[in-house]
C-alpha positions, -999 to 999 in steps of 0.1 A, spaced: 237 -685 -244 271 -694 -229 275 -704 -193 296 -674 -185 269 -652 -199 244 -669 -176 265 -663 -146 268 -626 -156 231 -623 -158 226 -638 -124 252 -615 -109 237 -585 -126 202 -595 -113 214 -594 -78 230 -560 -83 199 -547 -101 177 -557 -71 200 -540 -48 200 -507 -68 162 -508 -74 154 -513 -38 181 -491 -22 178 -462 -46 202 -442 -66 217 -424 -37 238 -455 -28 253 -460 -63 286 -446 -50 291 -478 -30 283 -501 -59 316 -515 -69 298 -544 -85 291 -538 -122 289 -559 -153 323 -575 -153 341 -600 -132 369 -574 -126 345 -550 -110 330 -577 -87 365 -585 -75 384 -553 -77 380 -542 -40 387 -577 -26 417 -581 -50 433 -549 -38 428 -558 -1 441 -593 -5 471 -582 -25 480 -556 1 476 -580 30 495 -608 12 525 -585 3 528 -575 39 529 -611 51 553 -620 24 578 -596 38 582 -620 67 606 -638 45 633 -613 57 634 -637 88 643 -666 67 624 -698 57 616 -706 94 594 -675 93 583 -674 57 570 -710 56 544 -707 85 533 -673 70 526 -690 37 507 -718 54 486 -692 72 478 -675 39 468 -708 24 444 -716 52 431 -680 52 423 -683 15 403 -715 21 384 -700 50 374 -669 32 365 -689 1 342 -711 22 324 -681 36 320 -664 2 306 -695 -14 283 -707 14 267 -672 19 264 -664 -17 250 -698 -26 224 -693 2 214 -661 -15 210 -679 -48 185 -704 -33 167 -680 -9 162 -653 -35 156 -679 -63 180 -661 -87 182 -692 -109 145 -697 -113 141 -674 -144 169 -693 -161 151 -726 -158 124 -713 -181 149 -705 -209 160 -730 -236 193 -736 -218 208 -770 -211 214 -784 -177 252 -785 -183 252 -748 -191 234 -739 -159 258 -761 -139 288 -743 -153 271 -710 -146 268 -719 -109 306 -724 -108 312 -691 -126 289 -672 -102 313 -682 -74 342 -667 -94 322 -635 -100 314 -630 -62 349 -629 -49 364 -662 -62 386 -645 -88 402 -625 -60 409 -654 -37 442 -665 -53 457 -631 -45 456 -640 -8 486 -664 -14 502 -655 -47 516 -620 -40 531 -632 -7 546 -662 -23 562 -640 -50 577 -617 -24 590 -646 -3 604 -663 -35 623 -631 -44 636 -625 -9 647 -661 -4 660 -665 -39 639 -696 -45 617 -694 -76 599 -727 -67 582 -708 -38 564 -687 -63 555 -718 -83 543 -736 -52 522 -705 -41 505 -704 -75 496 -741 -75 486 -739 -38 463 -709 -45 444 -728 -72 440 -759 -50 428 -737 -21 403 -721 -45 389 -755 -56 388 -768 -20 371 -737 -7 345 -738 -35 339 -776 -27 334 -769 10 312 -739 2 289 -760 -21 287 -787 6 278 -761 33 253 -744 9 236 -777 1 233 -789 36 223 -756 52 192 -752 30 179 -787 34 159 -784 66 133 -758 75 105 -773 95 116 -799 120 133 -788 152 160 -815 147 165 -804 111 169 -768 121 193 -777 148 215 -797 124 214 -768 99 223 -743 126 252 -764 137 264 -766 101 263 -729 97 281 -724 130 309 -746 117 310 -726 84 310 -692 101 335 -703 128 362 -716 105 382 -685 111 387 -695 148 410 -723 137 438 -698 128 449 -695 164 453 -732 171 469 -736 137 496 -711 145 502 -727 179 507 -760 162 532 -745 137 550 -728 166 553 -761 184 568 -777 153 595 -750 153 602 -753 190 607 -790 185 631 -785 156 607 -802 132 609 -777 103 611 -806 79 575 -817 89 562 -785 72 573 -799 39 542 -821 40 519 -791 47 504 -771 18 514 -748 2 550 -758 13 543 -793 0 538 -778 -35 571 -760 -31 590 -791 -21 571 -816 -44 599 -812 -70 625 -821 -44 608 -846 -21 588 -878 -29 568 -874 4 559 -838 -5 549 -849 -40 526 -876 -25 510 -852 -1 504 -827 -28 488 -852 -52 465 -866 -24 453 -831 -16 447 -823 -52 427 -855 -57 407 -850 -25 399 -814 -35 386 -826 -69 364 -853 -53 350 -829 -28 343 -804 -55 323 -830 -76 304 -841 -45 296 -805 -34 284 -793 -68 262 -824 -73 246 -820 -39 240 -782 -44 225 -789 -78 199 -812 -63 190 -785 -37 188 -757 -63 164 -777 -85 142 -796 -61 114 -771 -61 93 -758 -31 93 -773 3 62 -795 7 35 -780 29 26 -797 62 -2 -822 62 -35 -813 79 -51 -779 84 -27 -751 94 -30 -737 129 -30 -699 132 -39 -671 156 -41 -634 154 -22 -611 179 -10 -575 179 10 -551 199 47 -547 206 51 -580 225 34 -599 196 59 -583 172 88 -592 194 76 -628 197 72 -630 159 108 -618 154 122 -643 179 103 -672 162 115 -662 127 151 -659 140 151 -694 156 135 -710 126 161 -695 102 193 -716 108 217 -693 90 204 -662 108 205 -679 142 240 -692 136 252 -658 126 237 -642 157 253 -669 179 287 -667 162 291 -629 161 273 -620 193 282 -650 215 312 -669 203 332 -638 193 331 -621 227 336 -655 245 368 -660 226 379 -626 240 369 -633 276 379 -670 279 417 -664 277 414 -636 303 396 -660 327 417 -690 320 452 -674 318 447 -643 338 452 -607 326 488 -594 327 492 -564 349 505 -542 321 473 -548 302 448 -542 330 444 -505 320 434 -514 285 406 -537 294 379 -510 292 388 -499 257 389 -535 246 355 -541 261 342 -511 241 356 -525 209 343 -561 214 309 -549 225 306 -525 196 315 -551 170 291 -576 185 262 -552 178 270 -552 141 253 -587 137 219 -572 140 220 -569 102 209 -606 101 176 -598 117 168 -576 87 180 -601 62 159 -629 77 127 -611 66 134 -621 30 101 -621 9 80 -617 40 92 -581 43 68 -571 16 39 -576 41 54 -551 65 47 -523 40 10 -528 44 12 -521 82 12 -486 99 49 -490 108 76 -463 112 112 -470 106 120 -461 142 95 -488 154 110 -514 131 145 -505 144 133 -508 180 116 -542 174 148 -555 158 169 -540 186 148 -556 214 148 -589 195 186 -588 193 188 -580 231 163 -608 239 185 -633 221 218 -619 232 213 -607 268 215 -640 286 251 -648 273 261 -612 274 251 -609 310 271 -640 319 301 -626 301 297 -593 320 294 -612 354 325 -632 347 344 -601 339 332 -584 370 339 -613 394 369 -631 380 390 -602 369 403 -575 393 385 -542 388 364 -558 360 331 -543 370 335 -511 350 347 -529 318 318 -553 322 293 -524 322 311 -508 293 308 -541 273 270 -543 279 265 -506 271 286 -508 239 268 -540 228 234 -525 232 243 -491 219 260 -505 188 230 -528 182 206 -499 183 229 -478 161 231 -504 134 194 -512 137 186 -475 131 210 -472 101 196 -502 84 160 -492 91 167 -458 75 183 -475 45 153 -497 38 137 -493 3 106 -471 0 85 -496 -18 76 -532 -9 106 -554 -16 124 -586 -7 150 -578 20 184 -595 17 221 -585 19 217 -571 -16 191 -546 -3 218 -526 14 246 -536 -9 275 -558 1 300 -530 -4 280 -506 18 278 -532 45 315 -538 43 322 -500 44 299 -496 75 316 -525 93 351 -510 84 342 -475 96 327 -488 129 355 -512 135 381 -485 130 362 -461 152 359 -487 181 395 -498 179 408 -463 174 398 -458 211 420 -487 221 449 -475 200 446 -439 213 446 -453 249 481 -468 243 495 -433 243 475 -418 271 479 -420 309 457 -444 328 431 -417 338 427 -405 302 421 -441 290 388 -442 310 378 -408 298 383 -416 261 365 -449 265 335 -432 282 335 -405 255 333 -431 228 305 -448 246 286 -416 250 291 -408 213 274 -440 204 243 -433 224 242 -396 213 241 -407 177 214 -433 186 192 -405 201 197 -382 170 188 -410 145 158 -421 165 145 -386 169 152 -373 134 147 -403 112 127 -427 133 94 -411 124 96 -418 88 70 -443 75 81 -476 61 
């Protein structure tokens, strides 16, 4: 059995679990099939479209094209790290490699399969973040070395992202019991999930280089260094150092993850276990909060998408002030930020993992599960959400209404998503993970909701001030009306 065949079996197993648990009615959304092309087709199309659009910046000359290519290079690394870290976590948590260990397959074959699985789950599409934009810039600027440098840079970015992904995956699964260990693991996941926030400071640094007339300094920064390495000894040295560092990190990351994937079960605590029996809604809520705080990846995801994301929106407004011409758009923006913050309730379902099978033996309705998850989400999120709302109301003129809209959108969106995922849960006892709902379906839901929330803001650009408030409140009312319908119609179904 070849290592590529092993990787295909592992990828198919994840898809099979998703289809078996979610049912045939969701097959329309299954873009993952039996080949590497099907696993990467959607991402490849999105990345290519985005990269071509960025590549057109070369119409502004090298001073515009170079920072754009640097941005694409960093973006490829960031997305690659997220893909690898999250998928490797699934490999460990769902024990997808365990059946292979019982087969007459050598260790080297399984190690290679681990690498190929990353290529299956989005890795093959990652080079298309940079290459199409590099080709367009190369054509517009009449410099074929830009296309060559983009191709080399995309491969280096792929290796570096996989290396960092393996390191994050190996560290994030190491601790599960001690408070200190869980805190370290949560911090690691926050760093992994928050890598996208470096894009802003990166572009600020590039802009400062331009303002200081230091365009030559970019020749040392990838992927421009790969473009200039045939013309500059300094660029060649920078490129070789990055390639060597990426390879070393890749070897270290794969070795560490291999030790994690093959170490076996976590040892049980010494001494007799302490337990107690409780019931009722408050007991269910406490159980949810305990599981969330004891699952570092889930806790980090909740903190990142529900806390840090809205804080990055509010902090510039508080520190720099809100321009007068944008004051009328604060309410639609608050609706969009609050709505997207509620999407992270998905992680409260994923955290159940194998323990979800026990829930099917209890007299639970899907509506009750949705409400428990919703109240857990609000318990974890409300302290920071309330602080954000108070800051908006006090420190920004006329910020009280946007603050209330933010809170109402966050809670309404959280309940909406909780009800959707509760209704999509499999009918039979099963292990809950991201594959339960299907990665493509989750992406489609996020895309639809994101477009819907931001459509309100875009529409408000063309409306008078009074109508902006009306369309914002109409969007908010629509969220809660859908919540009421789903809770009434589908919430009575038994799990």
